Each structure stands twice: as structure tokens, then as C-alpha cells.
KOLMI-308631 format. One record per residue (C-alpha): residue in one letter; x, y, z. Coordinates in pm, whole numbers, padded with zeros to 5 digits, always signed. Example, Ala and Ser with C-alpha at 12.3 -4.5 7.8 and 13.67 -1.06 7.14 Angstrom:
A+01230-00450+00780/S+01367-00106+00714/
***
This chain:
M+01074+00125+00479/D+00770+00205+00285/N+00650+00096-00046/P+00256+00097+00074/T+00143+00037-00047/Q+00166-00367+00065/R-00064-00392+00008/H-00010-00467-00002/N+00284-00931-00111/G+00641-01017-00040/S+00727-00647-00030/G+00803-00594+00329/G+00458-00453+00390/H+00505-00178+00133/F+00210-00175-00093/Q+00204+00063-00378/D-00071+00165-00241/G-00185+00183-00186/D-00254+00090-00089/E-00529+00038-00439/D-00290-00249-00393/P-00215-00386-00743/E-00084-00711-00586/A-00383-00781-00369/G-00561-01018-00607/F-00240-01194-00709/A-00117-01230-00352/Q-00452-01376-00249/K-00409-01651-00504/Q-00051-01714-00382/T-00148-01762-00020/H-00425-02019-00035/G-00281-02185+00276/A-00242-01867+00477/E-00589-01892+00626/S-00516-02220+00800/R-00212-02068+00966/T-00388-01767+01122/L-00630-01726+01408/S-01001-01741+01331/L-01105-01391+01408/H-01363-01168+01237/P-01238-01040+00898/S-01290-00678+01014/F-01008-00730+01268/Y-00762-00820+00995/I-00883-00533+00773/L-00848-00276+01051/S-00509-00419+01149/W-00377-00390+00798/I-00505-00032+00759/F-00354+00061+01096/F-00006-00081+01041/S+00007+00030+00676/N-00071+00392+00756/C+00139+00387+01072/T+00440+00268+00870/I+00408+00547+00615/L+00341+00819+00875/F+00623+00689+01100/N+00872+00691+00812/K+00772+01042+00710/W+00802+01159+01072/L+01153+01012+01113/I+01274+01167+00790/D+01108+01506+00821/N+01056+01576+01188/A+01304+01361+01377/G+01594+01467+01155/F+01695+01118+01040/R+01723+01226+00673/Y+01868+00895+00556/P+01581+00716+00383/I+01805+00451+00221/L+01979+00369+00547/L+01637+00352+00712/T+01528+00106+00446/C+01846-00100+00510/W+01764-00108+00878/H+01411-00230+00811/L+01545-00506+00586/V+01805-00617+00841/F+01536-00624+01110/A+01304-00820+00872/T+01578-01068+00790/A+01641-01141+01159/A+01266-01155+01239/T+01177-01389+00951/Q+01466-01620+01041/L+01338-01627+01398/L+00980-01698+01289/A+01096-01970+01056/R+01256-02153+01349/T+00987-02096+01609/T+00652-02082+01423/S+00472-02236+01130/L+00406-01904+00951/L+00677-01975+00693/E+00620-02346+00642/S+00521-02288+00278/R+00884-02200+00199/H+00959-02572+00193/T+00746-02608-00121/L+00979-02385-00321/P+01263-02544-00521/I+01536-02329-00374/D+01860-02394-00567/R+02118-02188-00746/R+01915-02169-01066/F+01599-02062-00885/F+01790-01800-00685/L+01966-01647-00987/R+01661-01668-01214/T+01384-01564-00971/I+01494-01443-00627/L+01782-01220-00738/P+01608-01022-01022/I+01292-00981-00816/G+01504-00869-00519/I+01681-00610-00732/L+01359-00466-00853/Y+01222-00469-00497/S+01537-00284-00380/G+01489-00020-00645/S+01126+00019-00549/L+01210+00064-00180/V+01491+00315-00244/C+01283+00539-00472/S+00965+00521-00265/N+01150+00620+00052/V+01375+00892-00092/V+01060+01061-00228/Y+00964+01160+00129/L+01246+01414+00114/Y+01077+01601-00168/L+00699+01541-00166/S+00414+01545+00085/V+00239+01220+00193/P-00100+01326+00040/F+00057+01403-00299/I+00252+01074-00291/Q-00075+00886-00232/M-00233+01070-00523/L+00054+00965-00755/K+00024+00608-00630/S-00332+00596-00766/A-00169+00533-01103/S+00009+00215-00982/P-00249-00024-01136/V-00203+00152-01468/V+00172+00089-01467/V+00119-00274-01357/L-00129-00325-01641/F+00112-00170-01891/F+00391-00410-01805/S+00140-00696-01803/W+00069-00606-02170/V+00443-00582-02245/W+00502-00927-02100/G+00199-01070-02279/I+00010-01183-01971/A-00281-00941-02030/N-00465-00832-02345/P-00555-00461-02387/T-00915-00367-02460/M-01068-00035-02558/S-01269-00009-02236/T-00959-00073-02029/L-00763+00191-02222/L-01039+00450-02165/N-01047+00362-01794/I-00671+00406-01773/L-00693+00741-01945/V-00939+00858-01675/I-00697+00754-01396/V-00399+00913-01567/L-00605+01232-01627/G-00699+01246-01261/V-00336+01203-01151/A-00223+01465-01401/I-00480+01716-01266/A-00375+01641-00907/S-00009+01696-01008/A-00094+02026-01177/G-00262+02142-00855/E+00030+02050-00629/I+00158+02372-00469/Q+00501+02238-00361/F+00571+02034-00671/S+00920+01886-00715/W+01032+01727-01039/L+01299+01529-00862/G+01049+01392-00614/F+00803+01324-00895/M+01063+01122-01084/Y+01159+00926-00772/Q+00792+00832-00723/V+00755+00734-01091/G+01070+00526-01057/G+00940+00351-00746/T+00609+00277-00916/V+00782+00136-01225/F+01018-00082-01021/E+00727-00214-00817/A+00513-00281-01123/M+00793-00475-01290/R+00849-00673-00969/L+00480-00770-00947/V+00468-00879-01312/L+00793-01067-01281/I+00661-01252-00975/Q+00361-01357-01180/V+00573-01462-01474/M+00838-01647-01274/L+00626-01805-01004/S+00268-01843-01126/S+00380-01980-01464/E+00550-02262-01273/G+00261-02319-01034/L+00457-02195-00736/Q+00324-02000-00437/M+00501-01740-00219/D+00308-01547+00043/P+00430-01205+00161/L+00614-01332+00467/V+00793-01607+00274/G+00877-01358+00004/L+01028-01129+00268/Y+01223-01424+00408/Y+01406-01457+00072/Y+01407-01100-00058/A+01506-00910+00256/P+01872-01032+00271/V+01919-00963-00103/C+01765-00618-00078/A+01958-00532+00237/V+02286-00594+00053/M+02176-00402-00256/N+02050-00104-00058/M+02367-00096+00148/F+02575-00064-00170/V+02356+00232-00271/A+02382+00389+00073/L+02764+00355+00085/W+02812+00624-00180/S+02491+00827-00130/E+02428+00854+00247/V+02711+00696+00448/P+02967+00971+00362/K+02741+01242+00505/F+02604+01032+00796/E+02634+01192+01144/M+02591+00992+01461/Q+02417+01286+01623/H+02124+01238+01385/L+02095+00880+01508/W+02085+00991+01871/D+01834+01266+01784/A+01601+01016+01624/G+01647+00775+01915/I+01743+00407+01912/F+01408+00308+02062/M+01215+00500+01789/L+01411+00323+01517/L+01345-00015+01677/L+00979+00068+01707/N+00971+00188+01347/A+01120-00139+01219/L+00878-00336+01435/V+00574-00150+01299/A+00698-00203+00942/F+00744-00576+01008/M+00403-00606+01177/L+00253-00479+00851/N+00385-00798+00690/I+00217-01010+00955/A-00108-00818+00904/S-00079-00872+00530/V-00041-01246+00571/C-00339-01259+00806/L-00554-01049+00579/I-00490-01246+00261/G-00717-01547+00253/K-00960-01391+00501/T-01124-01157+00253/S-01207-01140-00113/G-01012-00946-00376/L-01300-00698-00390/V-01277-00625-00018/M-00901-00587-00034/T-00933-00340-00323/L-01188-00130-00141/T-00981-00152+00179/G-00677-00022-00008/I-00873+00273-00144/L-01017+00354+00199/K-00666+00329+00353/S-00533+00579+00105/I-00815+00828+00164/L-00768+00808+00541/L-00394+00850+00500/V-00443+01167+00294/I-00679+01313+00558/I-00457+01223+00853/S-00148+01363+00678/V-00327+01694+00609/I-00422+01720+00975/I-00074+01624+01111/W+00148+01824+00874/Q-00113+02084+00774/T-00039+02007+00410/T-00207+02238+00167/I-00438+02062-00080/S-00570+02284-00357/P-00919+02242-00501/L-00761+02130-00830/Q-00576+01854-00645/F-00891+01743-00468/F-01076+01728-00800/G-00794+01539-00971/Y-00762+01285-00691/S-01138+01230-00692/V-01132+01164-01068/A-00842+00920-01026/L-01019+00737-00738/C-01341+00708-00939/G-01147+00564-01230/L-00965+00331-01001/V-01281+00201-00837/Y-01439+00141-01182/Y-01121-00029-01307/S-01102-00253-00994/L-01470-00347-00966/G-01615-00316-01314/Y-01956-00201-01430/E-02144-00519-01331/T-02015-00520-00974/L-02087-00150-00930/S-02436-00194-01081/K-02509-00485-00854/G-02386-00292-00551/Y-02600+00004-00645/H-02916-00207-00677/M-02840-00383-00345/A-02790-00050-00170/S-03107+00091-00325/S-03306-00217-00217/W-03167-00200+00136/A-03242+00174+00161/G-03594+00116+00028/D-03665-00166+00274/T-03519+00037+00560/W-03735+00341+00475/K-04046+00125+00437/S-03978-00051+00771/G-03922+00285+00939/R-04251+00426+00817/E-04427+00113+00941/G-04249+00137+01276/Q-04065-00192+01225/W-03698-00090+01245/T-03490-00359+01407/P-03222-00270+01665/E-02959-00378+01408/R-03083-00135+01147/R-03105+00148+01399/R-02747+00088+01503/C-02632+00069+01142/I-02801+00401+01057/L-02665+00564+01375/V-02307+00446+01305/T-02333+00561+00944/G-02452+00901+01047/I-02177+00939+01309/L-01905+00837+01057/A-02045+01077+00798/F-02052+01359+01052/I-01693+01289+01165/S-01577+01276+00802/L-01735+01612+00729/C-01581+01765+01041/I-01232+01637+00949/M-01262+01766+00592/R-01391+02098+00719/G-01112+02117+00971/A-00851+02038+00704/R-00987+02321+00490/G-00985+02548+00789/L-00613+02501+00828/H-00569+02684+00501/P-00825+02961+00465/S-00662+03072+00141/Q-00775+02751-00017/
***
């Protein structure tokens, strides 16, 4: 059940991700009390956990659908939602992770006006973003997801909760241009898969905006785990109706045994752990860190996918994705933040160089430079290896 994303958020750990999680900032405001309910560990632990479970969920889903032969993405999503429903019910009765649910005015009006419409959009997002694995590669899906913030911003304008500016429009055009170039460079392009991904992005954007309109306007808060507590049963029912006419008639038990009961259980557990990681991450870091973490996660996912499935990435795709990422970083951080970061980095580099020439490098700086060099070397080796898999490129 993937809709990275997860970012990623009440979405079952499925950020539209990107992972560039468009909900990160909003979810952080919603979960002000999450920090007091989690262990006091270093923020890097929560960041790494979220990256690990987010990428594992996506790669695991792709493996089950493509390699293990369980080509039933909607039924797989239903299974994730059933597992999430049982797990959140258990956590609600045995832990304090979902205590904030008591602050919500759950009645028939709130359910029909808020929970049900958001659940329907969430269901559509999950269906589209999982079916797309049948048609497109993981790297190309991540490239298309770079446009998620653009779609979220568009619906924010439509609902009147954001005002368009010329600078924002130009920034959006850069992101869209990058995604368009990456799409043009896709070797195994599928219009059906492309439309499924667009549909999933639109459903998710509408869901995020509707959450902001329905909940924030009333001063209510709903962290990702509490959102899953309420949305998972609704989505499980909705997805099952879709699966009854699309996948159940052609379902074969042999495919279930080929995939393995244990692997399906592990897959659902990994997807649910992403929700736990999301709750722990929100409140421990700033919106800026979460944005950069989402971008890093997507880049790592593209590289890992290329290595595992030997996916061909053309130079035009690489260029387009780079343009989209640059536009996304500028859109997420803004000129002032980037300028400040540049000056801080320049100052640090200057001080480090000066200290080095004077023979005053501290052990911390030496370790920092060593780790940076090693990571840069590994990144270059991975990229070189990925290119080596496809000499024609």
C-alpha cells in the first residue's frame, strides 16, 4: 500500500512523495502533541527510520507486484488497510499513541462531512498509486511525484486557502518543465500508467487540501496515526468494492501461495511501521528538515531502484529530474533560506580551510570532512555503476 510518499499524514504512510512530502508542514502543525508521546532519541534516528520504512514500503510493494507475481495492487492495498485497522485498534487499547483521538468531535455529522469524503479521496489515491506499479518503473514514478506540490498548490488556490503570485507561478513552471522533460525521456512510457499516477496525485492533493479546509478551519488536530485509525476502515471497504469487479474475478490462490503468507504479513507490517515512523518524526524536526529529508529519500529511492531492477534512465530523464528537483528545492525553501544556507556553508568552508592551513583542525571537523568525502565517493560509485548497467546510455 503505497502512496509515499507519507510523507509523508493520515495516509497510511504513503507520502506523495515523496516523499517532497506536500503534507509535511501541515502534518507538523497537526501533531503538536506527538513529541510528548515518543521517546527522546536523536532526531537523526527518526529521520533515518522514516527514510528506511518509506523506501522499504515502496520497494517491497513493487517487488510483490512485479517479481513475486502478486499482481493484485488493489487487493494488496485492501490487505494493508485491514492490517492497519486491526493494528490501530490494538494500539488505541494498549498505548497512548492515539490519545489525541478523544479531542475530535466524532459524531454522524463529522463522519459524513469530514471522515467519509477524505476517506474516499484517500481510497482513490491508494488505488491509483498502487496500480501504477503495473505500468511504470519506480524511478519514473518518483520523477512524476516531483510535481505533487504543484497540484497541491493548484487546489489550494481553487479552494481559496492560498493566493497565487508571479514568483510562485514561475517556480511551478520550472517544476512542470522538469517533469515534462523527464517524461519525454522515459524509454518505457505508458500513457495508462501515466494517467494512473496523475490520478493518484490529484486525489492525494484534494485530500490534503480537504483536510486543511475541514480540520484546520475548525481548529482540530489529527496526526497520521489517528487519521489512519479513522480512514483505514472506510478505505478498506471502498477499495474492496473496487477490487470485487476489477481483481477478485481473476484472482488465483496459487498467486497468493507464490507470494507467501509470511511475505504479505511482513509487507503489511513494514507499511504500518512507516506510520509509526511518521508520527515519531513529526514534531522532532522542522518543516525545512522534513522537506529536505523527503527530497533525499526520493533521490535514494531512484538510485536503489536503478540498481535493483536495472532500470534504464536516459540522459534526458536525468536532466529533467534534476530541473524538477532544483525547482522543488527553491519552491520549498525560498530564496532567503537558500541564500542564508549558502553563506553559512561558505563561512564554514572558509573557517575550516583557514584552520587547516594553521594546523588547528579539530577531531570533529576531521571526521566531518572524512565522512563527507566517503559519502561523495560512494555516491559517485553508485551513479557510475548505474550507468554501467546500460552502456548504451
